[in-house]
N, C-alpha and C positions, 0 to 999 in steps of 0.2 A: 702821524699817519699822512700819507700823501693824498692829495686830492686827485680826482679823475683828470682834471686839466693838467696837473703836474705830470702824471703818468703818461698821458696822451702826448704832451710836448716832449717828454723824455724819449718816448718811442719814435717821435718824429725826428729828433736830433740824432739819435743813435746811428742811423745809416750814413748820415753826413760825417759824423765823427769817425766811423769805421773807414770810410773812403779816404779821409784825410790821414788817418793813422797808417793805412796801407801805402799811401803815396808819400809818407814822411813829411807831412805838411801841417802847419798850424792854421788857425782861422780866428778872426776877431769876433768878438761878441756881436758886433753890428752885422758882419757878413753872415754869421750863422743865423741871426734873426731874419735877415732878408731871405736866405735860402729856405727857411722854415715858414716864411710869410707871417712872422710875428712882428707886430708894429713897434714894440719897445724891447730893446736888448736886455733891459734890466729885469724883465719878466723871465729871463732864462735862468736866473739863479736857482730857483727851486727845482726845475727839471735837471739841471746839471748836478745839483746836490743829490738828487734821486739816483741819477746814473752812477755817480761816485759811490754812494753809500749802499744803495739797494741792489745795484747790478754788479759793479766792479768789486767793491770790498767784500760783499757776501760770497763772491766766487773766487776771491783772492787773485783778481786780475789787475793789471796795471790800471792806474786811474786815467782813463782815456779823456776825461774832461779837462785835464791839464793842458791839452793842446788848444783850448779856447783861450785866447789872449786879448789883452787890451791893445788898442791901436797905438797909443802913445809909447808904451813901454815894451811891447812884445812879450809881456809876461802875463800869466793868468792872475785873476783876482786872489785876494787873501784866502778865500775858501777852497783853493785848489788842493790844499792839504787838509785832511780831516781835523787836525789839531790847530789849523790856522797858521799864520805866519808872523804874528806879533812878536814872537820870541826870537825871530831871526833877523840878522842884518840884511841889507839890500843884496850884498854879495852872496850871502847864504841862500837867500830866496832864489836868486838867479841860478846858483849851483844846484839847488834842490829841484828847481823846475827842469833844468837840463837833464838831470838824472831820471826824473819821472818821465819826461818827454821821450828820452831814449828807450826806456822800458816799454812805453806805448808803441813806439816805432818798431821795436824788435819783436814784439809779441806776434806769433803766427796764427793765433786762433780767433781773430776778430770775426771772420765769416761764420764760424760756429756759433758765436754769441748772437749774431744777427738771426741765424736760423732758429735758435732757441727763443729769442725774443719775439719772433714772428709766429712761433708755434704755440 
């Protein structure tokens, strides 16, 4: 069960992610933390998992959290896929990221999700 802080931070992150998805852009964990005024990017793991599992997967939406990437690799962390990435090669991780990212960028209903989340 998610804590109130996790849900709060997830709802703070969501508008940023929607804006980025609509502009076909990615963001680093550090930059997202700065935009949200969260001191440590590592604390974003739970809110991003909440968005992935409780918001996107339950509604059968693309996993918008995949557009949050690490600065060094330009790829998301291992948790961007619900099943993780340990079973994948580096090339497969890159390929799967690009597929998920493109699904996120192509999805036309992000504003509807924001309205639902705010209501």
